[in-house]
C-alpha positions as CSV (number, residue, x, y, z in Angstrom):
1,X,9.7,-64.9,37.4
2,X,8.3,-63.2,40.6
3,X,4.8,-62.0,40.9
4,X,4.7,-60.0,37.6
5,X,1.8,-60.9,35.4
6,X,2.8,-62.0,32.0
7,X,0.4,-62.2,29.0
8,X,0.8,-64.1,25.8
9,X,-0.2,-61.8,23.0
10,X,-1.0,-63.8,19.8
11,X,-1.9,-63.0,16.2
12,X,-2.5,-65.4,13.3
13,X,-3.1,-65.1,9.6
14,X,-5.5,-67.5,8.0
15,X,-7.0,-68.8,4.8
16,X,-10.5,-68.0,3.6
17,X,-11.8,-71.0,5.6
18,X,-9.9,-70.0,8.7
19,X,-6.9,-72.3,8.7
20,X,-3.8,-70.7,10.2
21,X,-0.7,-70.5,8.1
22,X,1.2,-67.9,10.2
23,X,1.3,-67.4,14.0
24,X,3.2,-64.9,16.0
25,X,3.3,-64.3,19.8
26,X,5.0,-62.3,22.4
27,X,5.4,-62.6,26.1
28,X,4.5,-59.2,27.5
29,X,3.6,-57.5,30.8
30,X,0.7,-55.2,31.5
31,X,2.8,-52.2,30.7
32,X,3.5,-53.5,27.2
33,X,7.1,-54.5,27.8
34,X,8.1,-57.5,25.7
35,X,10.3,-60.3,27.0
36,X,10.2,-63.0,24.3
37,X,8.8,-63.3,20.8
38,X,8.1,-66.1,18.3
39,X,7.2,-66.2,14.6
40,X,6.2,-69.4,12.9
41,X,4.9,-70.5,9.5
42,X,2.6,-73.5,9.7
43,X,3.9,-76.2,7.4
44,X,0.7,-78.3,7.6
45,X,-1.1,-75.5,5.8
46,X,1.5,-73.7,3.6
47,X,2.8,-77.0,2.3
48,X,0.2,-79.6,3.1
49,X,-2.9,-77.6,2.1
50,X,-1.8,-76.0,-1.2
51,X,-5.3,-75.4,-2.6
52,X,-6.5,-74.0,0.7
53,X,-3.5,-71.8,0.9
54,X,-4.4,-70.3,-2.4
55,X,-7.4,-68.7,-0.7
56,X,-5.3,-66.7,1.7
57,X,-6.1,-63.0,1.4
58,X,-2.4,-62.0,2.0
59,X,-0.9,-64.7,-0.2
60,X,1.2,-62.1,-1.9
61,X,3.3,-61.9,1.3
62,X,4.6,-65.4,0.9
63,X,7.9,-64.2,-0.6
64,X,8.4,-62.3,2.6
65,X,8.0,-65.4,4.7
66,X,10.6,-67.2,2.5
67,X,13.1,-64.4,3.2
68,X,12.3,-64.4,6.9
69,X,12.9,-68.1,7.1
70,X,16.2,-67.7,5.3
71,X,17.2,-65.0,7.8
72,X,16.1,-67.1,10.8
73,X,13.5,-64.6,11.7
74,X,10.7,-67.1,11.2
75,X,10.6,-70.9,11.5
76,X,8.5,-73.3,9.4
77,X,7.2,-76.2,11.5
78,X,4.1,-78.3,11.9
79,X,1.4,-76.8,14.1
80,X,1.7,-79.5,16.8
81,X,5.4,-78.5,17.2
82,X,4.4,-74.9,17.4
83,X,1.7,-75.7,20.0
84,X,4.4,-77.4,22.0
85,X,6.5,-74.2,22.0
86,X,3.4,-72.3,23.2
87,X,2.9,-74.7,26.1
88,X,6.6,-74.5,27.0
89,X,6.6,-70.7,27.0
90,X,3.4,-70.4,28.9
91,X,4.7,-72.8,31.5
92,X,8.0,-71.1,31.9
93,X,6.5,-67.6,32.4
94,X,3.5,-69.1,34.4
95,X,1.1,-67.5,31.9
96,X,-2.6,-68.3,32.0
97,X,-3.9,-65.4,29.9
98,X,-3.8,-65.2,26.1
99,X,-4.7,-61.9,24.4
100,X,-5.4,-61.0,20.8
101,X,-7.1,-58.3,18.8
102,X,-10.4,-60.1,18.0
103,X,-9.5,-63.1,20.1
104,X,-12.6,-65.0,18.9
105,X,-11.1,-65.3,15.5
106,X,-7.5,-66.2,16.5
107,X,-8.6,-68.8,19.1
108,X,-11.2,-70.3,16.7
109,X,-8.8,-70.5,13.8
110,X,-6.1,-72.2,15.9
111,X,-8.6,-74.7,17.3
112,X,-9.9,-75.4,13.8
113,X,-6.4,-75.9,12.4
114,X,-5.1,-78.1,15.2
115,X,-8.2,-80.3,14.9
116,X,-7.7,-80.6,11.1
117,X,-4.0,-81.5,11.2
118,X,-4.5,-84.0,14.1
119,X,-7.6,-85.6,12.5
120,X,-9.6,-84.5,15.5
121,X,-7.3,-85.9,18.1
122,X,-6.6,-82.4,19.5
123,X,-9.4,-79.8,19.4
124,X,-8.1,-77.1,21.7
125,X,-4.8,-75.3,20.8
126,X,-4.2,-73.6,24.2
127,X,-3.8,-75.3,27.6
128,X,-7.0,-76.1,29.5
129,X,-8.2,-73.2,31.8
130,X,-6.5,-70.5,29.6
131,X,-8.2,-67.1,30.1
132,X,-8.7,-65.1,26.9
133,X,-8.6,-61.3,26.6
134,X,-9.9,-59.4,23.6
135,X,-7.7,-56.4,22.9
136,X,-10.2,-55.1,20.4
137,X,-12.9,-54.9,23.1
138,X,-10.4,-53.4,25.6
139,X,-9.6,-50.7,23.1
140,X,-13.2,-50.0,22.2
141,X,-14.0,-49.6,26.0
142,X,-11.2,-47.1,26.5
143,X,-8.9,-45.3,24.1
144,X,-11.3,-45.5,21.1
145,X,-14.0,-43.9,23.3
146,X,-12.1,-40.7,23.4
147,X,-13.4,-37.7,21.6
148,X,-9.9,-37.1,20.2
149,X,-10.0,-40.5,18.6
150,X,-13.4,-39.9,17.0
151,X,-12.3,-36.5,15.7
152,X,-9.1,-38.1,14.3
153,X,-11.2,-40.8,12.6
154,X,-13.5,-38.3,11.0
155,X,-10.6,-36.0,9.9
156,X,-8.6,-38.8,8.4
157,X,-11.4,-40.7,6.8
158,X,-11.2,-43.8,9.1
159,X,-14.9,-44.4,8.4
160,X,-16.5,-47.6,6.9
161,X,-18.8,-47.5,3.8
162,X,-21.7,-47.7,6.2
163,X,-20.6,-44.5,8.1
164,X,-19.1,-46.2,11.2
165,X,-15.9,-45.2,12.8
166,X,-13.2,-47.9,12.2
167,X,-11.9,-49.7,15.2
168,X,-9.3,-52.1,13.8
169,X,-5.8,-52.5,15.2
170,X,-4.3,-50.4,12.4
171,X,-6.4,-47.4,13.3
172,X,-6.0,-47.8,17.1
173,X,-2.3,-47.9,16.6
174,X,-2.3,-44.9,14.3
175,X,-4.0,-43.1,17.1
176,X,-1.8,-44.1,20.0
177,X,1.4,-43.7,18.0
178,X,0.3,-40.5,16.3
179,X,1.3,-42.0,13.0
180,X,-1.6,-41.3,10.8
181,X,-0.3,-43.2,7.8
182,X,0.7,-46.4,9.6
183,X,-0.2,-49.6,7.7
184,X,-0.7,-53.0,9.4
185,X,1.7,-55.6,8.1
186,X,-0.7,-58.6,8.4
187,X,2.2,-60.8,9.4
188,X,1.7,-62.5,12.7
189,X,4.6,-61.2,14.8
190,X,4.6,-57.7,13.3
191,X,0.9,-57.3,14.3
192,X,1.5,-58.7,17.7
193,X,3.9,-55.9,18.5
194,X,1.4,-53.2,17.8
195,X,-1.4,-55.1,19.5
196,X,0.7,-55.3,22.6
197,X,1.1,-51.6,22.6
198,X,-2.7,-51.1,22.1
199,X,-3.4,-53.5,25.1
200,X,-1.0,-51.5,27.3
201,X,-2.5,-48.2,26.3
202,X,-6.0,-49.5,27.1
203,X,-4.9,-50.8,30.5
204,X,-3.0,-47.5,31.2
205,X,-6.3,-45.6,31.1
206,X,-7.3,-47.3,34.4
207,X,-10.8,-47.8,33.1
208,X,-12.7,-50.9,34.2
209,X,-12.3,-53.2,31.2
210,X,-14.3,-56.3,30.4
211,X,-11.2,-57.9,29.0
212,X,-13.0,-61.1,27.9
213,X,-14.9,-61.2,24.6
214,X,-17.5,-58.5,23.8
215,X,-19.8,-59.2,20.9
216,X,-19.3,-56.6,18.1
217,X,-17.2,-54.2,20.3
218,X,-17.1,-51.6,17.4
219,X,-20.6,-50.7,18.4
220,X,-19.3,-49.2,21.7
221,X,-17.5,-46.6,19.6
222,X,-20.4,-46.0,17.3
223,X,-23.3,-46.0,19.8
224,X,-24.2,-42.3,19.3
């Protein structure tokens, strides 16, 4: 694979109590080029935790998963099998960095779920010594600091009820793609694709980025 740095960009969808039922990931480089993707439905949760699954905010999307499985766009496997695929891909591309938009949530939900389905035998989803990047923080330190983003947010109503400029992936992607009506799918792999683009846009600014988790990064955009 040469000396190119590869990143595993991950997105999960979870239940109200943070159990993962959908995971998507992509192998990407720092310029946002994607080399491999994966989409998986977690059988342990969708099938094995029916009551818990009923708390999922995006449960209305379940028919889409059924269609994707039928079309071989998504697989339905137990989380331990999916974890094995993650390890295999990270090993093959010599990846030691995992990135996600709000990585604290994704990492925590995956750890919680793998611990639950293995009765505590496994408590960490990713390999030991994995480095975690937070794309949300990277975006808030760079592209979302721009006056043009803040103006766009005000003009298009990307403002919270408390008067703060929104900094979610949907709005960051609207800005970098100039698609003001883009709506996030809230399906793992689909969201990974846009988050990879946001990560690349943040890196392309050449700004010094913290990359690791920043508590409440939205405050960086709303500090005035």
